[in-house]
C-alpha positions as CSV (number, residue, x, y, z in Angstrom):
1,M,-11.6,8.5,-4.1
2,R,-10.3,11.6,-2.3
3,V,-13.3,13.8,-3.2
4,S,-14.7,15.1,0.1
5,K,-18.3,15.9,0.8
6,R,-17.4,19.6,0.4
7,A,-16.9,19.2,-3.3
8,S,-18.3,22.0,-5.4
9,A,-20.6,21.5,-8.4
10,V,-19.1,21.6,-11.9
11,A,-20.4,20.4,-15.3
12,L,-19.1,17.8,-17.7
13,G,-20.0,17.4,-21.3
14,A,-23.8,16.7,-21.4
15,A,-23.4,13.5,-23.3
16,V,-21.5,11.9,-20.4
17,A,-24.5,11.1,-18.3
18,L,-22.7,9.1,-15.6
19,V,-20.5,12.0,-14.6
20,A,-22.6,15.0,-15.6
21,A,-25.2,15.2,-12.8
22,G,-24.1,16.7,-9.6
23,C,-20.5,16.6,-10.3
24,G,-17.7,18.2,-8.3
25,S,-14.3,19.3,-9.0
26,G,-12.7,18.1,-5.9
27,D,-11.9,21.6,-4.8
28,S,-12.5,22.5,-1.1
29,G,-15.4,24.7,-2.0
30,G,-13.7,27.7,-0.4
31,D,-12.5,26.0,2.7
32,S,-8.9,26.9,3.5
33,P,-6.6,24.1,4.5
34,A,-6.1,23.7,8.3
35,K,-3.0,25.5,9.5
36,T,-2.1,23.0,12.2
37,D,0.4,20.3,11.4
38,G,0.8,16.9,13.0
39,A,1.4,13.3,12.2
40,I,-0.6,10.0,12.3
41,V,0.2,6.3,11.9
42,I,-2.1,4.1,9.9
43,D,-2.0,0.4,9.2
44,G,-1.1,-1.2,5.8
45,S,0.6,-4.2,4.2
46,Q,3.8,-4.7,2.2
47,P,3.1,-3.8,-1.5
48,E,3.5,-6.8,-3.8
49,V,5.6,-4.8,-6.3
50,G,7.0,-1.3,-6.8
51,L,4.6,1.6,-6.6
52,V,3.7,1.9,-10.3
53,P,-0.1,2.5,-10.8
54,A,-0.4,0.4,-14.0
55,N,1.4,-2.5,-12.4
56,T,-0.4,-2.6,-9.0
57,T,-3.5,-4.8,-8.6
58,E,-3.5,-5.5,-4.9
59,T,-4.7,-3.3,-2.0
60,G,-1.4,-3.0,-0.1
61,G,0.3,-1.0,-2.8
62,G,-3.0,0.3,-4.2
63,A,-3.8,2.3,-1.1
64,I,-0.4,4.1,-1.2
65,I,-0.8,4.8,-4.9
66,D,-4.3,6.3,-4.3
67,Y,-2.7,8.7,-1.7
68,L,0.1,9.7,-4.0
69,W,-1.9,10.3,-7.2
70,T,-5.0,12.0,-8.5
71,G,-6.8,11.0,-11.7
72,L,-9.0,12.6,-14.3
73,V,-12.0,11.9,-12.1
74,E,-12.5,10.9,-8.5
75,Y,-15.1,8.9,-6.7
76,P,-17.1,10.6,-3.8
77,N,-17.0,8.8,-0.5
78,E,-20.6,7.9,-0.7
79,Q,-21.1,4.4,-2.2
80,G,-22.7,4.4,-5.6
81,A,-22.3,8.2,-6.2
82,N,-21.3,9.5,-9.6
83,P,-17.7,10.3,-10.4
84,K,-16.6,13.9,-10.2
85,L,-14.0,15.9,-12.1
86,A,-10.5,16.0,-10.6
87,V,-7.5,16.7,-12.9
88,A,-9.9,16.8,-15.8
89,E,-11.5,20.2,-16.5
90,S,-14.0,18.6,-18.9
91,I,-14.8,15.2,-20.6
92,D,-16.9,15.7,-23.7
93,T,-18.3,13.3,-26.2
94,K,-21.0,13.3,-28.9
95,D,-21.1,9.6,-29.6
96,S,-19.5,7.8,-26.6
97,K,-16.7,6.7,-28.9
98,V,-14.6,9.8,-29.3
99,Y,-13.8,11.6,-26.0
100,T,-12.1,15.0,-25.8
101,I,-10.5,15.5,-22.4
102,K,-9.2,18.8,-21.2
103,I,-7.1,18.9,-18.1
104,K,-6.7,21.7,-15.6
105,K,-3.7,24.0,-16.1
106,G,-1.1,24.4,-13.4
107,T,-1.4,21.0,-11.6
108,K,2.0,19.5,-10.9
109,F,3.8,16.3,-10.1
110,H,5.7,16.2,-6.9
111,D,9.0,16.9,-8.7
112,G,7.6,20.3,-9.8
113,T,6.9,19.4,-13.5
114,E,3.5,20.2,-14.9
115,V,0.9,17.5,-15.5
116,K,0.1,17.8,-19.2
117,A,-2.0,15.9,-21.7
118,E,1.0,13.8,-22.8
119,S,1.5,12.7,-19.1
120,F,-1.7,10.7,-19.6
121,V,-1.2,9.6,-23.2
122,K,2.4,8.4,-22.6
123,A,1.4,6.6,-19.4
124,W,-1.5,4.8,-21.1
125,N,0.6,3.8,-24.0
126,W,3.3,2.4,-21.8
127,S,0.8,0.5,-19.7
128,A,-1.0,-1.0,-22.7
129,Y,2.3,-2.1,-24.5
130,S,2.5,-5.8,-23.6
131,P,6.3,-6.1,-23.5
132,N,6.3,-3.7,-20.5
133,G,4.3,-6.4,-18.5
134,A,1.9,-4.0,-16.7
135,Q,-0.6,-6.1,-14.7
136,N,-3.3,-3.5,-15.5
137,S,-2.8,-3.5,-19.2
138,S,-6.2,-4.9,-20.0
139,F,-7.9,-1.8,-18.7
140,F,-6.9,-0.1,-21.9
141,S,-8.6,-2.7,-24.2
142,D,-11.5,-0.2,-24.9
143,I,-9.1,2.1,-26.7
144,Q,-8.7,1.9,-30.5
145,G,-5.4,0.2,-31.4
146,F,-5.0,-1.8,-28.2
147,E,-4.7,-5.0,-30.1
148,D,-1.8,-3.6,-32.1
149,V,0.3,-3.0,-28.9
150,Q,-0.3,-6.5,-27.6
151,S,1.4,-9.8,-28.4
152,V,0.9,-13.3,-27.1
153,D,3.6,-15.5,-25.6
154,P,3.5,-18.7,-27.7
155,D,4.4,-21.0,-24.9
156,D,3.4,-19.1,-21.8
157,D,6.8,-18.2,-20.2
158,G,8.5,-21.0,-22.0
159,P,11.8,-20.8,-24.0
160,K,10.1,-19.0,-26.9
161,K,9.7,-15.3,-26.8
162,A,6.6,-13.3,-27.6
163,P,6.9,-11.4,-30.9
164,E,7.1,-7.7,-30.9
165,P,3.6,-6.0,-31.2
166,K,2.6,-4.4,-34.4
167,A,2.8,-0.9,-32.8
168,K,4.2,0.8,-29.7
169,E,1.4,3.2,-29.3
170,M,-2.4,3.0,-29.5
171,S,-3.9,4.7,-32.5
172,G,-6.9,5.9,-30.4
173,L,-4.8,8.4,-28.3
174,K,-3.9,11.8,-29.7
175,V,-2.4,14.8,-27.9
176,V,-4.2,17.9,-29.2
177,D,-2.3,20.5,-27.1
178,D,-0.6,20.7,-23.8
179,H,-3.9,20.4,-21.9
180,T,-6.1,18.5,-24.3
181,F,-6.1,15.0,-25.6
182,E,-8.5,12.9,-27.6
183,V,-9.4,9.3,-26.9
184,T,-11.0,7.2,-29.6
185,L,-12.5,3.9,-28.5
186,G,-12.8,0.8,-30.6
187,S,-16.6,1.1,-30.3
188,P,-19.0,3.4,-28.3
189,F,-18.8,2.8,-24.5
190,S,-20.9,5.0,-22.3
191,I,-19.2,3.7,-19.1
192,F,-15.7,4.7,-20.1
193,P,-15.6,8.0,-18.2
194,T,-16.5,6.2,-15.0
195,K,-13.4,4.1,-15.3
196,L,-11.0,7.1,-15.5
197,G,-10.6,7.5,-11.8
198,Y,-9.0,4.0,-11.4
199,S,-5.3,4.0,-10.8
200,A,-4.4,2.4,-14.1
201,F,-5.3,5.7,-15.8
202,Y,-3.2,8.0,-13.6
203,P,-0.7,10.3,-15.3
204,M,3.1,9.7,-15.1
205,P,5.9,12.2,-15.0
206,D,8.8,12.3,-17.4
207,A,11.0,10.8,-14.6
208,F,9.1,7.5,-14.9
209,F,10.1,7.0,-18.5
210,T,13.8,8.0,-17.9
211,Q,14.3,6.0,-14.7
212,G,12.3,2.9,-15.7
213,A,9.5,1.2,-13.8
214,D,11.7,-0.7,-11.2
215,A,13.7,2.4,-10.0
216,F,10.7,4.7,-10.1
217,G,8.5,2.2,-8.2
218,K,10.9,2.4,-5.2
219,K,10.7,6.2,-5.0
220,P,7.5,7.2,-6.8
221,I,6.5,10.7,-8.0
222,G,2.8,11.3,-8.1
223,N,0.5,14.3,-8.5
224,G,-1.7,13.8,-5.5
225,P,-2.2,15.4,-2.1
226,W,0.5,13.3,-0.5
227,K,4.1,12.9,-1.4
228,F,6.4,9.9,-1.0
229,V,9.2,10.2,1.6
230,S,10.6,6.7,2.2
231,W,9.9,3.0,2.2
232,Q,11.4,0.4,4.5
233,D,10.3,-3.1,3.4
234,N,7.9,-4.8,5.7
235,V,8.3,-2.0,8.2
236,E,6.8,1.3,7.1
237,I,6.1,3.7,4.2
238,K,6.3,7.4,5.0
239,L,4.3,10.2,3.3
240,T,4.1,13.9,3.7
241,R,1.5,16.5,2.7
242,N,1.9,18.1,-0.8
243,D,1.6,21.8,0.0
244,D,1.6,22.6,-3.7
245,Y,-1.5,20.5,-4.4
246,T,-4.2,22.3,-6.4
247,A,-6.4,19.6,-7.8
248,G,-8.5,19.2,-4.7
249,D,-8.5,19.3,-0.9
250,K,-5.2,19.4,0.9
251,G,-4.5,17.5,4.0
252,K,-4.9,19.1,7.4
253,I,-2.1,17.0,8.9
254,K,1.5,17.1,7.8
255,D,2.9,13.5,7.9
256,V,1.6,10.0,7.6
257,T,3.3,6.8,8.4
258,V,1.9,3.6,7.0
259,K,3.0,0.8,9.3
260,L,3.3,-2.5,7.4
261,Y,1.8,-5.2,9.6
262,Q,2.0,-8.9,9.2
263,D,-0.6,-9.6,11.9
264,A,-3.9,-7.9,12.3
265,G,-3.9,-8.7,16.0
266,A,-0.6,-6.9,16.5
267,A,-2.1,-3.8,14.7
268,Y,-5.2,-4.0,17.0
269,N,-3.0,-4.1,20.1
270,D,-1.1,-1.0,18.9
271,L,-4.4,0.7,18.2
272,Q,-5.6,0.1,21.8
273,A,-2.2,1.2,23.2
274,G,-2.3,4.4,21.2
275,N,0.6,3.5,18.9
276,L,-1.7,3.3,15.9
277,D,-4.1,6.0,14.8
278,F,-6.2,4.0,12.3
279,Q,-6.8,0.4,11.5
280,Q,-8.9,-0.3,8.4
281,Q,-10.3,-3.6,9.6
282,V,-10.2,-4.8,13.2
283,P,-9.3,-8.5,13.5
284,T,-11.8,-11.3,13.6
285,S,-11.2,-11.9,17.3
286,A,-12.5,-8.4,18.0
287,L,-15.8,-9.0,16.2
288,A,-17.0,-11.7,18.6
289,G,-19.7,-10.2,20.7
290,A,-18.9,-6.8,19.1
291,K,-15.8,-6.7,21.5
292,Y,-14.3,-3.9,19.4
293,K,-17.2,-1.6,20.5
294,T,-16.3,-2.1,24.1
295,D,-12.6,-1.9,23.5
296,L,-12.7,1.3,21.4
297,S,-15.8,3.1,23.0
298,D,-16.9,5.5,20.3
299,R,-13.7,5.3,18.3
300,Y,-14.9,2.9,15.5
301,I,-16.6,3.0,12.2
302,D,-19.1,0.3,11.2
303,V,-20.2,0.5,7.6
304,P,-21.0,-1.8,4.6
305,N,-18.3,-2.0,2.0
306,A,-18.5,-2.7,-1.8
307,A,-16.2,-5.7,-1.5
308,T,-16.6,-9.4,-1.6
309,A,-14.5,-12.3,-0.2
310,L,-14.1,-15.2,-2.7
311,I,-12.3,-18.5,-3.2
312,A,-10.6,-18.7,-6.6
313,F,-9.7,-21.8,-8.5
314,P,-6.4,-22.3,-10.4
315,F,-7.6,-23.4,-13.9
316,Y,-4.1,-24.3,-14.8
317,D,-4.4,-27.2,-12.4
318,K,-6.3,-30.0,-14.3
319,R,-7.9,-31.1,-11.0
320,F,-10.1,-28.0,-11.0
321,Q,-11.1,-27.7,-14.6
322,N,-14.4,-29.5,-14.1
323,A,-17.3,-27.1,-13.6
324,D,-19.4,-29.7,-11.7
325,L,-16.5,-30.1,-9.2
326,R,-16.3,-26.3,-8.7
327,R,-20.0,-26.0,-8.2
328,A,-20.0,-28.9,-5.8
329,V,-17.4,-27.1,-3.6
330,S,-19.4,-23.9,-3.7
331,L,-22.6,-25.6,-2.7
332,A,-20.8,-27.4,0.1
333,V,-19.9,-24.1,1.9
334,D,-22.2,-23.1,4.7
335,R,-21.9,-19.3,4.3
336,Q,-24.6,-18.5,6.9
337,S,-22.7,-20.5,9.6
338,I,-19.5,-18.7,8.7
339,S,-21.2,-15.3,9.0
340,D,-22.8,-16.2,12.3
341,K,-19.9,-18.1,14.0
342,I,-16.8,-16.4,12.6
343,F,-17.9,-12.9,12.0
344,S,-20.7,-12.6,14.6
345,G,-23.1,-11.5,11.8
346,S,-20.9,-8.6,10.6
347,R,-20.6,-10.2,7.2
348,K,-23.5,-11.1,4.9
349,P,-23.4,-14.4,3.0
350,A,-22.7,-13.7,-0.6
351,D,-25.5,-14.6,-3.1
352,S,-24.4,-12.7,-6.2
353,W,-21.3,-12.2,-8.5
354,A,-21.1,-8.5,-7.9
355,N,-21.4,-6.7,-4.6
356,P,-25.0,-5.4,-4.3
357,L,-23.7,-1.9,-3.5
358,T,-22.4,-1.6,-7.0
359,P,-24.4,0.2,-9.7
360,G,-25.8,-2.3,-12.2
361,A,-25.3,-5.3,-9.9
362,K,-28.0,-8.0,-9.8
363,S,-28.8,-9.7,-6.4
364,G,-29.2,-13.4,-6.1
365,N,-27.6,-14.4,-9.4
366,C,-25.1,-16.8,-7.9
367,T,-27.0,-20.2,-8.2
368,S,-24.3,-22.1,-6.4
369,C,-24.0,-19.8,-3.4
370,S,-26.7,-21.5,-1.3
371,Y,-25.7,-24.3,1.1
372,N,-27.1,-27.5,-0.5
373,P,-25.3,-30.7,0.7
374,E,-27.4,-33.1,-1.4
375,E,-26.8,-31.2,-4.7
376,A,-23.1,-30.8,-3.8
377,K,-22.7,-34.5,-3.3
378,A,-24.5,-35.3,-6.6
379,L,-22.3,-32.9,-8.5
380,L,-19.1,-34.3,-7.0
381,A,-20.2,-37.8,-8.1
382,K,-21.0,-36.4,-11.6
383,A,-17.5,-34.9,-11.7
384,G,-16.0,-38.3,-10.9
385,G,-15.0,-37.3,-7.3
386,F,-11.8,-35.8,-6.1
387,Q,-8.6,-37.6,-5.5
388,G,-6.1,-36.6,-2.9
389,E,-6.2,-33.6,-0.5
390,M,-7.9,-30.3,-1.4
391,V,-5.9,-27.5,0.3
392,F,-7.3,-24.0,0.6
393,Y,-4.6,-21.4,0.7
394,Y,-4.7,-17.9,2.3
395,N,-2.2,-15.2,3.5
396,A,-1.6,-15.6,7.2
397,D,-0.7,-12.0,7.9
398,A,-4.3,-10.9,8.1
399,S,-7.5,-12.3,9.8
400,H,-8.3,-15.0,7.3
401,K,-7.4,-18.2,9.2
402,E,-10.7,-18.7,11.0
403,W,-13.0,-18.3,8.0
404,M,-10.7,-20.2,5.6
405,E,-10.5,-23.1,8.0
406,A,-14.3,-23.0,8.3
407,V,-14.6,-23.2,4.5
408,A,-12.3,-26.1,4.3
409,Q,-14.1,-27.9,7.2
410,S,-17.5,-27.3,5.6
411,V,-16.3,-28.8,2.3
412,K,-14.7,-31.8,4.1
413,N,-17.8,-32.5,6.2
414,T,-20.2,-32.1,3.3
415,L,-18.4,-33.8,0.5
416,G,-16.4,-36.4,2.5
417,I,-13.1,-35.4,0.9
418,E,-9.8,-34.5,2.6
419,A,-9.8,-30.7,2.8
420,R,-7.8,-28.3,5.0
421,A,-6.7,-24.6,5.0
422,E,-3.0,-23.6,4.9
423,G,-1.6,-20.2,5.4
424,V,1.1,-18.5,3.3
425,P,3.2,-16.3,5.7
426,T,2.8,-13.0,4.0
427,F,0.5,-11.3,1.5
428,A,3.5,-10.4,-0.7
429,V,4.6,-14.0,-1.0
430,F,1.0,-15.1,-1.5
431,R,0.5,-12.8,-4.4
432,Q,3.9,-13.7,-5.9
433,Q,2.8,-17.4,-6.0
434,I,-0.6,-16.4,-7.5
435,N,1.0,-14.3,-10.2
436,A,3.5,-17.1,-11.0
437,K,0.5,-19.5,-11.3
438,Q,2.0,-21.7,-8.6
439,M,-1.2,-22.3,-6.5
440,K,-1.9,-25.9,-5.8
441,G,-5.4,-25.6,-4.7
442,P,-8.3,-23.1,-4.2
443,Y,-7.1,-19.8,-2.7
444,R,-8.4,-16.8,-0.9
445,A,-9.3,-13.8,-3.1
446,A,-11.3,-10.6,-2.6
447,W,-12.5,-7.9,-4.8
448,S,-13.1,-4.3,-3.8
449,Q,-14.5,-2.3,-6.7
450,D,-12.1,0.1,-8.5
451,Y,-14.9,2.2,-9.8
452,P,-18.7,2.2,-9.2
453,D,-20.0,0.0,-12.0
454,V,-20.8,-3.7,-12.4
455,E,-18.4,-3.8,-15.4
456,N,-15.6,-3.7,-12.9
457,W,-16.8,-7.0,-11.5
458,I,-16.6,-8.8,-14.8
459,G,-13.9,-7.4,-17.1
460,P,-10.9,-7.7,-14.7
461,L,-12.0,-10.9,-13.1
462,Y,-13.7,-13.1,-15.7
463,V,-12.8,-11.9,-19.2
464,T,-9.9,-13.8,-20.9
465,G,-6.7,-12.0,-20.0
466,G,-8.3,-9.7,-17.5
467,S,-5.9,-7.9,-15.1
468,S,-7.1,-9.8,-12.1
469,N,-8.1,-13.1,-13.8
470,D,-5.4,-14.8,-11.8
471,G,-6.7,-18.3,-12.2
472,S,-6.7,-18.1,-16.1
473,Y,-10.4,-18.7,-16.5
474,S,-11.7,-18.3,-20.1
475,N,-15.1,-18.6,-21.7
476,P,-15.7,-17.3,-25.3
477,E,-19.3,-16.5,-24.5
478,V,-18.3,-14.4,-21.5
479,D,-15.8,-12.5,-23.7
480,R,-18.4,-12.0,-26.5
481,L,-21.1,-10.7,-24.3
482,Y,-18.7,-8.5,-22.4
483,K,-17.6,-7.0,-25.7
484,E,-21.2,-6.4,-26.7
485,A,-21.9,-4.7,-23.4
486,T,-18.9,-2.4,-23.8
487,S,-20.3,-1.5,-27.2
488,A,-23.8,-0.8,-26.0
489,P,-25.2,2.7,-26.7
490,T,-26.5,3.3,-23.1
491,V,-25.6,2.4,-19.6
492,D,-28.8,0.4,-19.1
493,A,-28.2,-1.6,-22.3
494,A,-24.6,-2.3,-21.2
495,H,-25.8,-3.5,-17.8
496,A,-28.3,-5.9,-19.5
497,K,-25.5,-7.4,-21.6
498,F,-23.2,-7.7,-18.5
499,A,-26.0,-9.6,-16.8
500,E,-26.1,-12.0,-19.7
501,A,-22.3,-12.6,-19.4
502,V,-22.7,-13.3,-15.7
503,T,-25.1,-16.2,-16.5
504,F,-22.2,-18.0,-18.1
505,V,-19.9,-17.1,-15.3
506,D,-22.4,-18.6,-12.9
507,K,-22.6,-21.9,-14.8
508,D,-18.8,-22.2,-14.9
509,T,-18.3,-21.1,-11.2
510,P,-14.7,-19.9,-11.8
511,S,-14.6,-18.7,-8.2
512,I,-16.8,-18.9,-5.1
513,P,-18.3,-15.8,-3.6
514,I,-18.3,-16.3,0.2
515,Y,-19.4,-13.1,1.9
516,F,-20.0,-9.4,1.4
517,Y,-17.8,-7.3,3.5
518,G,-18.9,-5.1,6.3
519,Q,-16.1,-2.8,7.6
520,Q,-15.2,-2.2,11.2
521,S,-12.4,0.3,11.4
522,G,-10.9,1.7,14.6
523,F,-9.1,5.0,15.2
524,S,-7.2,6.6,18.1
525,D,-8.4,9.3,20.5
526,K,-6.0,11.8,19.0
527,I,-8.0,12.3,15.8
528,K,-11.6,13.2,15.1
529,K,-13.8,10.6,13.3
530,P,-12.3,10.3,9.8
531,E,-14.1,9.6,6.6
532,L,-13.6,6.5,4.5
533,N,-13.3,6.5,0.7
534,V,-15.3,4.1,-1.5
535,K,-12.6,1.4,-1.1
536,G,-12.8,1.6,2.6
537,E,-9.4,3.3,2.9
538,I,-9.1,6.2,5.3
539,D,-9.7,9.5,3.5
540,L,-6.5,11.2,4.7
541,E,-7.7,14.7,3.7
542,S,-10.6,14.3,6.2
543,V,-8.3,13.6,9.1
544,E,-8.2,16.3,11.8
545,L,-6.3,16.2,15.1
546,K,-8.2,17.0,18.3
């Protein structure tokens, strides 16, 4: 994500087509880091859990982790561009099943220890081992031996304990030497190298294994261009430039404060007052009539974003286990009206299960995404109606109130049921309730792709046990077709199988795509126009002071 447009060309193994063409190392291409120091303040949100890459699935903590770490590959700032080498010197394969990965010599963690092959292997094994409870564990399911390090809780957090897994390490990981390791997958998967820039695959220092995840997460040690300084809950996280960074571009500024806001309007006021230097998304109130353009003059960025806003269903609540009911709710949402009235046209009504900016995504494959009151009413009747009140939940510390209320009102008006929206005070509490499976109604969700491939919109969200399958949706046909896709010999063949899997997702409607994001960011007059990475986060290495 931190690869700049200045990245120089470098070759990967020829068999890895997705990352071979036009790749870059992430080096500055001969540009020397700026000599001037300085500090900026950017907006953020309280991380849900400690800053451990394999255990972070939300954007508040995820953004910080992306600043602190660098992976084997990185994703250029241009949407849909091929990954580029970062810590990896090469990724070679002859059959898309066995990958030999060489890492660059001399790259270091922030505590001065060297990043070695075992830094990846030990981290991946820890993350996949189910007793450790890493939320991103499922990302390692492609690797041979993953099933052996997993065990299933017989009564889902009840009094019985899950048995110990058969093994503590995956058989598909092997350290060859200090700077080389081998990955053997359960079956060929040509998209695997594309995934390796996601945070779940970041390396971890020895300190992580000696300190433990809880202690380490409060004072993380990464290997990226920014180092952790301090964290004051719900107030700020401070970072500073890593002057010893060699895996890519160094920052031109010295210090970064991530101010943890609980209200987007307050952040916007600080931006206008010069107390904030970057806000990733201006509040909904600033979109009306493109008010932000007047407020900020030329200090804004307006771009599409590979992210989708959704409403998710809690499948553990029996009231929402009927597919006809879920489809009825989806067909009852007037997405165009929400786009026009709430977002002044800055969001596009969603009509597909993966954002159209994603490689391999198919447009128009959500058959319940159109507004169809008559069909919605017929499906509700077929489902036997809905008893009681349907409450739509959202986190109230960001600009979600207006559109969530519009969704609830549209459902109420169309289906004639009692429906309303209710805010949960903070994102951290909201996520805690979701992870504890305590949601009592449909709830706001969003997905911003972790890496540029449609697989990322299926595996984590809709495969049984997926890292972000928070509502506990499960369909054996989706699982089967997903597995066939990940075993396909070519990218095109994989995408075709993923498309088949999506047809079953579409019939089940486990969530409701509402709109495709457009991003309107604002920045202060003390900095030049910054770049955004593929997640829409500010590319800190691109920031220059005037």
